[in-house]
C-alpha positions in Angstrom: -9.6 34.8 -22.9 -10.8 31.5 -21.5 -9.6 28.5 -24.2 -12.0 26.8 -26.0 -11.7 22.9 -26.3 -13.5 19.9 -28.2 -14.4 17.1 -26.0 -13.2 13.9 -27.2 -14.1 11.3 -24.5 -15.2 10.4 -20.9 -12.5 9.3 -18.5 -12.9 7.1 -15.7 -14.0 9.6 -13.3 -16.4 10.8 -15.5 -14.7 14.2 -16.7 -14.6 15.3 -20.5 -11.4 14.7 -21.8 -9.9 17.2 -24.5 -6.7 18.7 -25.8 -5.1 22.0 -24.7 -2.2 23.1 -26.8 -1.3 19.3 -27.2 -1.7 18.2 -23.8 -4.5 16.0 -22.2 -7.1 18.2 -20.5 -9.6 16.7 -18.2 -12.8 19.0 -18.3 -15.0 18.9 -15.1 -18.7 19.1 -16.4 -18.4 18.4 -20.2 -19.4 15.3 -22.2 -17.9 13.8 -25.3 -19.1 15.7 -28.6 -19.3 18.8 -26.9 -17.4 22.1 -27.2 -16.7 24.1 -24.1 -15.2 27.1 -22.7 -13.3 26.0 -20.0 -11.0 27.3 -16.9 -8.0 25.3 -15.8 -7.5 25.3 -12.1 -4.6 22.9 -12.3 -1.8 22.3 -14.2 0.6 19.3 -14.5 3.6 18.2 -16.2 1.5 15.8 -18.4 -2.2 17.2 -18.1 -4.6 19.6 -17.1 -7.6 19.9 -14.6 -10.3 22.4 -15.6 -14.0 23.5 -15.0 -16.2 23.8 -18.1 -17.6 27.5 -18.0 -19.7 27.5 -20.6 -21.3 24.4 -23.2 -20.7 26.1 -26.7 -22.1 22.9 -28.7 -24.0 20.4 -26.3 -24.6 16.7 -26.6 -27.4 14.9 -27.0 -27.0 12.5 -23.9 -26.6 15.9 -21.9 -29.7 16.2 -19.5 -30.9 18.6 -17.0 -29.3 17.6 -13.6 -32.3 17.0 -11.0 -30.6 18.2 -7.9 -29.8 22.0 -7.3 -26.7 20.8 -5.6 -25.1 19.3 -8.3 -21.8 20.7 -9.6 -21.2 21.9 -6.2 -21.5 18.8 -3.7 -19.2 15.9 -4.2 -21.6 13.2 -4.0 -22.4 13.2 -8.1 -20.4 13.4 -10.7 -22.7 12.3 -13.7 -26.0 13.8 -13.3 -25.7 16.0 -16.4 -25.2 12.8 -18.7 -28.5 10.7 -19.3 -28.7 7.7 -17.1 -28.8 5.1 -19.9 -25.3 6.6 -21.2 -24.0 6.7 -17.8 -24.0 2.9 -17.8 -22.9 2.4 -21.4 -19.8 4.5 -20.1 -19.1 2.1 -17.5 -19.3 -0.8 -20.0 -16.6 1.0 -21.7 -14.6 1.6 -18.6 -14.9 -1.9 -17.9 -14.1 -3.7 -21.3 -11.0 -0.9 -21.7 -9.6 -1.9 -18.4 -10.1 -6.0 -19.5 -8.4 -5.1 -22.7 -5.5 -2.6 -21.8 -4.7 -4.0 -17.9 -5.5 -7.6 -18.3 -5.1 -7.8 -22.3 -8.3 -10.0 -22.2 -11.5 -9.9 -23.8 -14.9 -11.5 -22.6 -16.8 -14.4 -24.7 -19.8 -12.7 -23.9 -21.0 -9.0 -22.5 -23.6 -9.5 -20.0 -26.6 -7.3 -20.1 -25.7 -4.3 -17.7 -27.8 -4.6 -14.6 -30.0 -1.6 -14.0 -31.9 -0.1 -11.0 -33.4 2.8 -9.9 -31.6 6.0 -10.7 -33.1 8.4 -7.6 -33.3 8.0 -4.0 -31.3 4.6 -4.1 -29.0 5.1 -1.2 -29.8 3.0 1.5 -26.3 3.8 3.4 -24.4 7.2 3.5 -21.8 9.0 5.9 -23.4 12.5 6.3 -20.7 15.0 7.4 -21.8 17.2 10.0 -20.5 20.7 11.1 -21.4 24.1 12.9 -20.5 27.2 10.6 -20.9 30.5 12.3 -20.8 32.0 9.0 -24.0 30.1 7.8 -25.8 30.7 11.2 -26.2 27.1 12.0 -25.2 23.6 11.2 -24.4 21.9 7.9 -25.2 18.2 7.0 -24.6 16.5 4.0 -22.0 15.8 1.6 -18.4 17.3 1.1 -18.2 20.1 -1.5 -16.5 19.1 -4.8 -12.8 18.9 -4.3 -13.1 20.3 -0.6 -13.5 19.7 2.9 -16.4 22.2 3.1 -19.7 20.7 3.6 -22.4 21.6 0.6 -25.0 23.7 2.3 -27.8 21.6 1.3 -31.3 20.6 2.5 -32.2 17.7 0.3 -30.5 14.9 -1.6 -32.0 13.5 -4.8 -30.1 9.8 -4.6 -30.5 9.2 -0.7 -34.0 7.7 -0.2 -36.9 10.3 0.0 -37.6 9.6 3.8 -33.7 10.2 4.7 -33.3 13.0 2.7 -36.5 14.9 4.4 -34.4 14.2 7.5 -31.6 16.8 6.5 -33.0 20.1 7.3 -34.7 18.7 10.4 -31.1 17.2 11.7 -29.4 20.8 10.8 -32.1 22.2 13.3 -31.7 19.3 15.8 -27.8 19.8 15.6 -28.1 23.6 15.9 -30.3 22.8 19.3 -27.4 20.6 21.2 -24.7 21.9 23.6 -22.3 19.5 21.6 -23.0 20.9 18.1 -19.4 21.3 17.3 -18.6 18.0 18.2 -20.6 16.0 16.1 -18.3 15.5 12.8 -20.8 12.5 11.3 -23.9 10.9 10.9 -24.2 7.8 9.5 -27.5 6.4 7.8 -28.5 2.9 7.6 -31.7 1.8 5.7 -33.2 -1.5 6.6 -36.6 -2.9 5.6 -38.3 -2.0 8.5 -36.1 0.8 9.9 -33.8 3.7 9.5 -31.0 4.0 12.1 -28.7 7.3 12.4 -25.5 6.6 14.0 -24.4 10.0 16.0 -20.4 10.1 15.9 -20.0 11.9 19.3 -16.7 13.7 20.2 -18.5 15.1 23.7 -21.4 13.2 25.0 -25.1 15.0 25.3 -26.5 16.5 28.0 -29.6 15.6 29.6 -31.4 18.5 27.9 -29.6 17.3 24.5 -30.7 13.6 25.0 -34.4 14.7 25.7 -34.2 16.7 22.2 -32.6 13.5 20.7 -35.2 11.1 21.9 -38.1 13.8 20.7 -36.5 13.8 17.2 -36.3 10.0 17.0 -39.9 10.0 18.1 -41.1 12.5 15.7 -39.3 11.1 12.7 -39.7 7.5 13.8 -36.1 6.6 13.5 -33.6 4.8 15.7 -30.6 6.8 17.1 -27.2 5.0 18.0 -24.2 6.7 19.5 -20.7 6.2 18.7 -18.1 7.5 20.7 -14.8 6.3 19.4 -14.6 3.7 16.6 -17.6 1.5 14.8 -17.4 -0.7 17.3 -18.6 1.5 20.2 -21.7 2.3 18.5 -24.7 1.5 20.7 -28.6 2.2 20.4 -29.4 5.3 22.1 -33.3 5.6 21.6 -35.5 3.9 21.4 -34.2 0.8 23.3 -36.4 -1.6 21.5 -37.1 -0.8 17.6 -37.5 -2.9 14.7 -34.8 -5.3 13.3 -32.0 -3.5 11.1 -32.3 -6.1 8.3 -32.6 -6.5 4.6 -34.3 -9.4 2.7 -33.1 -11.3 -0.1 -36.6 -12.9 -0.9 -35.7 -14.7 -4.3 -33.5 -17.0 -1.7 -36.0 -16.8 1.3 -33.5 -15.0 3.6 -33.4 -12.4 6.0 -29.8 -10.6 6.5 -29.9 -8.7 10.0 -26.8 -6.0 10.4 -25.2 -3.4 12.5 -25.5 0.2 11.1 -21.6 0.3 10.7 -21.4 -3.3 9.0 -20.7 -2.9 5.5 -23.9 -3.5 3.3 -24.2 -2.4 -0.3 -25.5 1.2 -0.6 -28.1 0.0 -3.1 -30.4 -2.5 -1.7 -32.2 -3.0 -5.1 -28.9 -3.7 -7.2 -27.6 -5.8 -4.3 -30.4 -8.1 -4.8 -30.0 -8.1 -8.7 -26.2 -8.8 -8.7 -26.8 -11.6 -6.1 -29.3 -13.1 -8.0 -26.8 -12.7 -11.2 -24.1 -14.4 -9.5 -25.6 -17.2 -8.2 -27.3 -17.9 -11.7 -23.5 -17.5 -13.4 -22.1 -20.0 -10.3 -24.9 -22.3 -10.4 -24.0 -24.1 -7.3 -25.4 -27.5 -6.9 -26.1 -30.2 -3.8 -22.7 -32.0 -3.4 -20.6 -29.5 -4.6 -17.8 -27.5 -2.3 -17.8 -23.8 -2.9 -15.9 -21.0 -1.3 -16.9 -17.5 -1.0 -14.1 -15.2 -0.5 -14.4 -11.9 1.3 -17.7 -13.0 2.6 -18.5 -10.0 4.7 -21.9 -11.0 6.6 -22.9 -14.0 4.1 -24.6 -11.8 1.3 -23.5 -14.5 -1.4 -23.0 -17.3 1.2 -26.1 -17.9 2.4 -27.6 -17.7 -1.2 -25.0 -20.5 -2.0 -26.1 -22.5 1.0 -29.7 -22.4 0.0 -28.7 -24.0 -3.1 -27.8 -26.9 -1.2 -23.8 -26.6 -1.9 -21.5 -27.0 1.1 -20.2 -23.4 1.2 -17.0 -21.9 3.3 -16.6 -18.1 3.8 -14.0 -16.3 4.7 -13.7 -13.0 5.9 -10.9 -10.7 7.5 -13.3 -9.4 9.8 -13.7 -11.4 12.9 -17.0 -9.2 13.6 -18.3 -10.0 10.2 -17.4 -13.5 10.2 -19.6 -13.8 13.8 -22.6 -11.7 11.9 -22.4 -14.5 9.1 -22.5 -17.3 11.4 -25.5 -15.6 13.2 -27.3 -15.0 9.9 -26.5 -18.9 8.7 -28.4 -20.2 12.3 -31.0 -17.4 11.8 -31.9 -18.6 8.6 -31.8 -22.4 9.6 -28.6 -23.2 7.3 -26.3 -25.9 8.4 -24.4 -26.3 5.2 -22.3 -22.5 5.6 -19.3 -22.3 7.6 -17.0 -19.2 7.9 -13.4 -18.7 8.9 -11.7 -15.4 9.8 -8.4 -15.0 7.8 -6.4 -12.3 6.0 -7.2 -13.1 2.1 -4.5 -10.5 1.2 -1.6 -12.8 2.8 -2.9 -15.9 0.8 -0.3 -18.3 -0.4 -0.4 -21.3 -2.3 0.3 -23.6 0.8 -2.4 -21.9 2.9 -4.9 -22.1 0.1 -3.7 -25.8 -0.2 -4.7 -26.4 3.4 -8.5 -25.4 2.9 -9.1 -28.2 0.6 -10.6 -28.9 -2.9 -13.2 -26.4 -4.0 -15.9 -27.1 -7.2 -16.1 -23.2 -7.5 -15.1 -20.3 -6.1 -16.8 -16.6 -5.4 -14.7 -13.9 -4.9 -16.2 -10.5 -3.8 -13.1 -8.3 -2.8 -12.6 -4.5 -1.8 -11.4 -1.9 -4.3 -7.9 -3.5 -3.7 -8.6 -6.8 -5.5 -7.3 -10.3 -5.0 -4.0 -10.6 -6.6 -2.2 -12.9 -3.9 -5.3 -14.9 -3.7 -5.6 -15.5 -7.5 -2.0 -16.1 -7.7 -2.3 -18.6 -4.9 -4.8 -20.8 -6.8 -3.0 -24.4 -7.7 -2.5 -25.3 -11.3 -3.7 -28.8 -10.9 -7.1 -29.4 -9.4 -8.1 -25.9 -9.4 -12.0 -24.8 -9.1 -13.9 -25.0 -12.1 -15.5 -22.0 -12.3 -15.1 -18.6 -10.7 -17.6 -15.7 -10.3 -15.6 -12.7 -9.5 -17.8 -9.5 -8.4 -15.5 -6.3 -8.4 -16.0 -2.8 -7.2 -12.8 -1.6 -9.1 -12.5 -2.4 -13.0 -8.8 -1.8 -12.7 -7.9 -4.3 -10.0 -10.6 -6.8 -11.8 -8.5 -6.6 -15.0 -5.3 -6.8 -13.1 -6.7 -10.0 -11.6 -7.8 -11.5 -14.9 -4.7 -11.3 -16.6 -3.2 -13.8 -13.7 -6.3 -16.2 -14.1 -6.6 -15.9 -17.8 -2.8 -15.8 -18.8 -0.9 -17.8 -15.8 -3.9 -20.1 -14.4 -5.4 -21.2 -17.6 -8.9 -19.9 -16.9 -11.0 -18.6 -20.0 -13.3 -15.2 -19.2 -16.6 -16.3 -20.5 -18.7 -13.2 -19.5 -18.7 -9.7 -17.6 -20.8 -6.9 -17.4 -21.4 -4.1 -15.1 -24.2 -3.3 -12.6 -25.6 0.3 -12.2 -24.6 0.3 -8.2 -24.1 4.0 -8.0 -26.2 6.1 -10.6 -24.8 9.4 -11.2 -21.2 8.6 -10.2 -18.3 6.8 -12.0 -18.1 4.3 -9.8 -17.8 1.1 -11.9 -19.3 -2.4 -10.5 -18.9 -5.5 -12.4 -19.3 -9.2 -12.5 -16.8 -11.8 -14.4 -17.1 -15.2 -15.1 -13.9 -17.4 -15.5 -14.0 -21.2 -16.3 -11.2 -23.8 -16.9 
């Protein structure tokens, strides 16, 4: 007999939480308030991992997954939960992390930023593999907890145009001589063009190249080839194509980028997040502001558009070069950029940057702990806007900002950057 459990809550990865024989059990596919028949697939000393085999009592927030591959594909984990409830769950994750790890509570909970729930992914890294047992090529995301690629012909979170390319891509790869030497296709959707970057472990023959050109022409995409690392990616066909870029229309900005450079997956949510960040930061002419982990200038250039003098700092030399080009492209002379490793920031190094009125911090998942520890006790920036893609590291850094550096957490809230996943994107305002 398989055990039956009551689901008590939802964990930070979107799994139902139950207790089985006194041990915490994480149940994939179950929601709070449900009763489920489960199968334990891994037993640890302190917890179990299980799958829901049957839902005996369903939550009112349960909904039918839109994608036929949900449950097998590892790309989404929460399609069975109503979208509004997903956002509420992410807000709870943020608040719980701030309270438990950071020992802080925001004065104000910002309304969650919502965007499209389907067809939102403008960036994706699709795996590709020739599988004899399937009689052809597979293109898509990995199966859940597996290195196998999901046998899929569409995807509900990719843009409809890219979703419609999955089956034609499978057919194309099946016709190529190096079909088993193409492990990955990176997708980048701009405002005027879609780029597919083929990772090639073995070059195309002349016949292969002709087929790829025909594919690009038929589907109106630009194909790039990448033979080694991301810096080796080069346009293949057509040689001349529309510029790969996105617009921040509120600020009158166009942001060109290479398909292998970091940009946000969800273009609509990125625009909303930039808009909120700028309202919270409130840059003014005459102020000096730093945008730390600035990337290609996604926040830097909107700050400059408001008239403040802004310094963007980023560890990637290529991204800094791109940010400088983007500033010139948009006619902004009040944005400067430097290359530096912000993970190795010290108080002495921060002091050499000079005084700042305000900071915007947008680090990767590992957060910005050395940076926040390096802020001066006297003459520190009066306002910090912190954009985070990991609630736990935001909370860790918030503890330092509030309990060591004397800031107050004025506001915090989530942005639903990745609907149907457990990913929590958030933004917080600190003042002193």
